[in-house]
Backbone bond lengths (Angstrom), bond angles and torsions (degrees), N, CA, C in turn:
res aa  C-N    CA-C-N  psi(-1)  N-CA   C-N-CA  omega(-1)  CA-C   N-CA-C  phi
1 M - - - 1.463 - - 1.507 105.59 -
2 M 1.342 122.15 -42.71 1.482 124.26 -179.53 1.445 110.69 -58.48
3 K 1.379 115.46 -41.46 1.444 122.26 -174.07 1.591 107.67 -63.88
4 L 1.321 116.46 -45.62 1.453 120.30 179.79 1.543 113.97 -57.57
5 K 1.452 114.18 -42.88 1.301 120.94 178.04 1.664 110.25 -61.50
6 Q 1.270 116.58 -40.31 1.395 119.52 178.69 1.515 114.42 -64.05
7 E 1.341 112.07 -39.47 1.461 118.75 177.50 1.519 111.05 -63.91
8 I 1.298 117.42 -44.07 1.479 122.46 179.61 1.530 109.48 -61.52
9 Q 1.371 119.03 -40.72 1.389 122.91 -178.18 1.567 111.52 -68.27
10 K 1.404 115.50 -30.03 1.360 117.86 -178.99 1.586 112.36 -77.02
11 Q 1.363 116.57 -18.97 1.404 114.75 -179.37 1.533 109.50 -74.82
12 E 1.192 115.40 140.38 1.509 123.90 -177.02 1.533 104.81 -100.94
13 E 1.418 114.13 150.82 1.346 115.10 172.50 1.569 113.56 -71.26
14 P 1.335 117.37 151.51 1.467 117.65 -178.52 1.529 109.74 -52.97
15 K 1.269 119.47 140.36 1.446 126.23 -178.39 1.627 105.41 -95.83
16 I 1.250 119.20 132.85 1.464 122.57 173.94 1.516 106.74 -110.19
17 E 1.273 119.25 130.27 1.389 123.67 176.67 1.534 110.37 -92.24
18 F 1.282 114.45 128.11 1.468 123.12 -173.02 1.521 109.77 -107.45
19 P 1.329 120.82 140.47 1.477 124.87 2.26 1.598 108.26 -72.40
20 C 1.323 113.84 145.96 1.385 122.59 -175.96 1.601 108.33 -111.58
21 V 1.330 112.82 99.87 1.564 118.70 179.90 1.528 106.37 -70.45
22 N 1.274 116.39 146.31 1.384 124.74 177.25 1.583 119.51 58.27
23 Y 1.314 107.40 39.36 1.498 116.66 -179.64 1.548 106.26 -75.86
24 S 1.300 117.45 116.78 1.507 123.97 -172.64 1.514 113.76 -80.62
25 L 1.363 113.89 128.75 1.532 117.86 174.96 1.525 108.29 -120.90
26 K 1.310 112.00 145.59 1.532 118.17 171.93 1.477 103.42 -126.01
27 I 1.327 115.22 120.42 1.458 122.87 -176.48 1.467 109.91 -116.15
28 V 1.384 119.33 118.21 1.439 122.81 -172.65 1.539 107.89 -112.17
29 G 1.333 112.91 137.83 1.480 119.42 179.06 1.498 109.59 -155.44
30 L 1.304 116.60 175.93 1.470 122.43 172.03 1.540 108.75 -63.26
31 K 1.280 113.72 137.60 1.403 120.67 -179.34 1.519 112.84 -72.72
32 T 1.301 123.88 119.03 1.460 129.59 172.27 1.452 107.61 -128.66
33 P 1.304 121.27 166.07 1.486 125.41 -179.95 1.543 111.26 -57.86
34 D 1.379 117.91 -34.92 1.407 120.26 -172.46 1.598 111.05 -108.04
35 Y 1.230 118.41 12.10 1.495 120.23 -176.42 1.470 112.02 -55.33
36 K 1.353 116.29 -59.87 1.495 119.83 -179.25 1.484 112.21 -52.08
37 D 1.361 119.96 -48.65 1.416 123.15 -176.43 1.558 111.73 -61.11
38 W 1.344 113.69 -42.45 1.464 123.14 179.17 1.578 112.30 -62.47
39 V 1.362 118.29 -42.06 1.360 124.01 175.02 1.505 113.43 -60.98
40 V 1.399 115.08 -49.09 1.457 120.34 -179.21 1.610 108.51 -62.04
41 Q 1.351 119.61 -44.51 1.373 121.71 178.62 1.556 113.79 -60.86
42 C 1.365 114.30 -44.88 1.466 118.86 179.60 1.535 111.10 -63.42
43 V 1.320 118.36 -46.85 1.433 119.14 -179.67 1.529 112.70 -69.94
44 T 1.320 117.87 -30.85 1.476 122.19 -178.54 1.562 105.50 -67.63
45 E 1.313 120.47 -32.37 1.533 120.92 177.68 1.487 109.14 -72.83
46 L 1.281 119.73 -18.06 1.521 119.10 -175.75 1.535 115.09 -109.83
47 A 1.331 114.71 -12.48 1.530 116.21 -177.27 1.553 107.46 -152.45
48 S 1.307 111.22 160.17 1.469 120.44 178.42 1.555 108.29 -107.15
49 G 1.312 111.14 176.72 1.430 117.18 171.63 1.488 115.51 83.02
50 I 1.312 118.01 11.69 1.538 119.45 179.34 1.532 110.49 -80.27
51 D 1.272 114.88 120.42 1.506 121.28 171.11 1.454 112.43 -86.64
52 L 1.283 115.26 99.68 1.581 120.53 -173.81 1.537 111.23 -56.75
53 K 1.293 119.06 -25.75 1.507 121.44 -176.24 1.540 106.84 -75.39
54 K 1.381 119.65 -20.85 1.425 117.70 -177.29 1.591 113.63 -102.96
55 V 1.279 115.59 5.41 1.548 120.42 176.93 1.518 105.59 -70.30
56 Q 1.411 111.81 128.23 1.484 117.56 178.44 1.563 105.67 -117.43
57 A 1.294 113.74 145.23 1.522 120.05 170.78 1.536 104.20 -125.45
58 V 1.388 112.89 129.49 1.460 119.43 -174.87 1.513 107.30 -128.50
59 D 1.309 119.44 124.07 1.434 121.79 -178.75 1.522 109.71 -80.13
60 S 1.329 116.33 147.61 1.468 121.37 170.75 1.531 111.41 -63.62
61 K 1.297 117.88 162.26 1.523 124.36 -177.04 1.476 108.84 -50.50
62 N 1.433 119.66 -45.34 1.418 122.85 -177.70 1.587 113.36 -87.61
63 G 1.275 115.70 -4.55 1.382 119.72 178.43 1.615 114.33 79.37
64 T 1.346 116.39 9.68 1.409 120.95 177.14 1.440 117.16 -78.97
65 F 1.383 117.64 -35.09 1.410 124.39 177.93 1.492 112.99 -114.32
66 Q 1.334 116.09 166.30 1.452 120.95 179.04 1.532 103.45 -142.50
67 S 1.329 112.66 135.71 1.472 121.33 173.22 1.501 109.33 -107.13
68 V 1.343 116.15 133.03 1.462 121.68 179.61 1.528 103.10 -115.09
69 R 1.362 113.91 124.71 1.470 122.04 -177.35 1.508 105.36 -114.51
70 L 1.328 113.08 124.40 1.486 121.38 175.27 1.540 108.45 -149.57
71 S 1.372 113.99 169.49 1.405 123.02 174.44 1.492 111.35 -122.80
72 V 1.385 113.17 149.54 1.409 122.04 -177.43 1.540 109.68 -134.49
73 T 1.331 119.14 170.30 1.427 122.37 169.11 1.601 105.32 -96.66
74 A 1.260 115.03 106.19 1.502 123.51 175.51 1.464 113.12 -78.60
75 Q 1.357 118.28 119.89 1.449 120.54 -177.20 1.514 113.60 -82.95
76 S 1.315 116.70 -34.86 1.426 119.57 -176.67 1.573 110.30 -164.58
77 E 1.268 116.50 171.21 1.473 121.39 177.48 1.568 110.33 -59.64
78 E 1.401 114.42 -39.10 1.467 117.14 178.91 1.539 108.12 -67.03
79 H 1.242 121.04 -37.88 1.469 125.66 -179.61 1.592 108.06 -60.18
80 L 1.318 117.86 -45.79 1.414 120.69 174.71 1.484 115.05 -63.67
81 K 1.341 116.65 -37.02 1.486 117.83 173.69 1.477 111.23 -65.12
82 L 1.286 120.03 -44.53 1.510 123.82 177.50 1.529 111.25 -52.95
83 I 1.380 113.72 -46.91 1.463 118.32 -179.64 1.476 109.46 -57.22
84 H 1.428 113.44 -54.92 1.491 119.93 -176.18 1.598 107.80 -57.51
85 Q 1.340 117.71 -51.12 1.394 119.69 -171.45 1.594 110.25 -62.54
86 T 1.351 114.81 -38.20 1.460 115.65 -175.43 1.579 111.36 -71.96
87 L 1.362 115.09 -33.94 1.454 118.72 172.98 1.462 113.00 -67.08
88 M 1.302 120.27 -39.99 1.394 123.33 -173.96 1.565 108.46 -77.75
89 N 1.304 117.65 -31.32 1.470 119.29 177.00 1.520 114.73 -71.61
90 S 1.374 114.73 -14.54 1.506 117.07 -179.93 1.446 113.76 -69.98
91 G 1.361 122.08 -21.83 1.416 122.67 -178.08 1.485 114.12 88.65
92 K 1.364 113.51 -14.61 1.496 119.55 -177.21 1.498 112.47 -93.11
93 V 1.349 115.95 -16.83 1.443 117.12 -170.11 1.620 107.29 -109.81
94 K 1.319 120.42 135.21 1.357 125.55 177.12 1.433 119.98 -96.71
95 L 1.406 113.59 -24.42 1.468 120.44 -175.63 1.534 108.27 -161.07
96 V 1.351 112.12 138.62 1.506 116.87 175.90 1.522 104.69 -128.56
97 L 1.352 115.83 125.17 1.462 120.47 -177.67 1.557 102.72 -124.23
């Protein structure tokens, strides 16, 4: 058991090299008619590199939620935290992956 703990401690978190082009985001919230457009507008104000042709919106099985998938150019860990916090503070977003 002790050896397993030591191995886990030795493992480092994956390193992201910044700027990171095509950093993928999945943003989940309650489905509304304007949710996808709102997400794209909000993220566009915070990050560059969004290819609007590749933005995908997928409804949940019951149609209650919608996930918007897009990619951005992430500048730093702080930049990613800013995007996450801004989206979560909106009250419209339930989860950012």
